[in-house]
N, C-alpha and C positions, 0 to 999 in steps of 0.2 A: 508517565514518563519512565522509561527503562533506565537501568543502571548506567549504561554508556552515555545516554543523552544527559543524565544528571551530572556525570563526571565532566563531560565536554562543556556543558553550560557553566559549571563552577569554574573550571580552569580558564575558560574564555573571560569570565568576569574578573578573574584575578590576573588576567593578561599573560597567562602561560600559553605558549605556542602548542597547537595541536598538530604535531608533525605526523607524517605518514607512519614512521616507526611507532610513535606513541599510540596512534589510532589502531595500528595492527596489534599492539600489546593489549590494549583495552578489549578488543574483540576476543583475543585468546583467553584473557582473564575471565571475561564474562561467561565463557563456555565451561569453566571448571565447575564441577559439582561436588568437589571435595577439596580440602586444604591442599595447597601447592607451595612448594619452596621456590626460592629465587632461581636455583639451579634447574629445577624442573621446568619453570617457565622459560628459562634460557634455552634449554634443550628442545622444548616444544616449538619455540619461535624459530630456532635454527632450521627446523624441518620445513617451515613455510616461508620464512623471510631471513635467509642466511646473512644478509647485510646488517641486520640489527645486532649490535654488540652487547656484550655483557654489561658494560657500564651504563648503557641506555636502559637495560632491564632493571638494574639496581636503582638508578636515579628515579625511574618511573615508579617503582614500588615504594621508594621513600616518599615521593611526592603524594602518591595516593594514600599511603598510610597516614602521613602528617595531616591530610585534609579530611580524614575519616571515611574515605571510600573503601579502604581495606582495613581489616582487623588483623593484627598479628597474634597468632596463637603459638604457644610454646609447647612443642611436642615433648613427650616423655623422654625422648632420646636427647633432648637439649637443643635440637635444631628448631629454628623458627619456620613457621609456615604462615600462609595468608589465606584469608577467606574474604569474599565480598561482604562488605558491611552495609547495614542500613543506618538510618539516623537515630534509631532508638538505642538506649543504654542496654547493652547486652553482656552476658557472660557466657562461658562455653564449657561444655562437657566434651572431653576428648577421649575417644576410645583408644586404648593402648594396643588393641589387637588389629583393628582395621584402619585406624587413623581418622575415622569419621568424626566430625565436629558438629555438635548440636548447640545452637544458640538458645539461650533462655532469657526472659525478661524477669523483672522483679528482683529486688536487691535488698534483702534484710541487712546486708552488710553496711548499707548507708547509715542506719541508726547506730550500729556498733561503732563504726568509724567516727561518726559525729560525736558520740560520747567520749571516745578515746581522744579525739582532737581537742575537745573542750578541756578535758582533764589535764592533758599534757601541754596545752597552749600551742598546738601544732596546726598549721593551716594545710589541710589536705586539698590538693588540686586535682586529684583523679585517682582511680584505682582500676584494677582488673581482677577477675576471678576466673580461674580455670580449675576444673576438677578432672582428674584422670581416673579411668576405670575401664569397664567394658560395656559397650552398648547392648541393648536387648538382644540383637541378633547374635553377637559374639559371645555373650554370657551363656547362651544355650548351646554353643558349639565347641566351647573350649573350657579348660579348667583355669581358675584364677592364677595370676602370676604370683 
């Protein structure tokens, strides 16, 4: 099952309407190969489907993010971007030069946070980890910031 089919199946089960604008947005999102911002998505959708409004873009992104179909990454400049997510627990390496995002699995942070939570009596409900730097390609072509 591809990402679009998974999203539509989940949204149908949850009784969310799959409108034409929402379907159009899903197809554009699925075509991204790098992180995208809400404003980038809005600009891209305007080129193909000018009747889709900014509010529809933002509501759709919020819905997809809340259901785990999109991951929100925090770029070094402070702006949020999105990447298509899968169901595994992942963290991200974000290249400051080209903006590429690399997802990775495995999380030694879980044991650290578990011990911290027990020691402080804190119930942790989730976390994310993002590291900023330069990808292999960019580290060979530029000097560090």
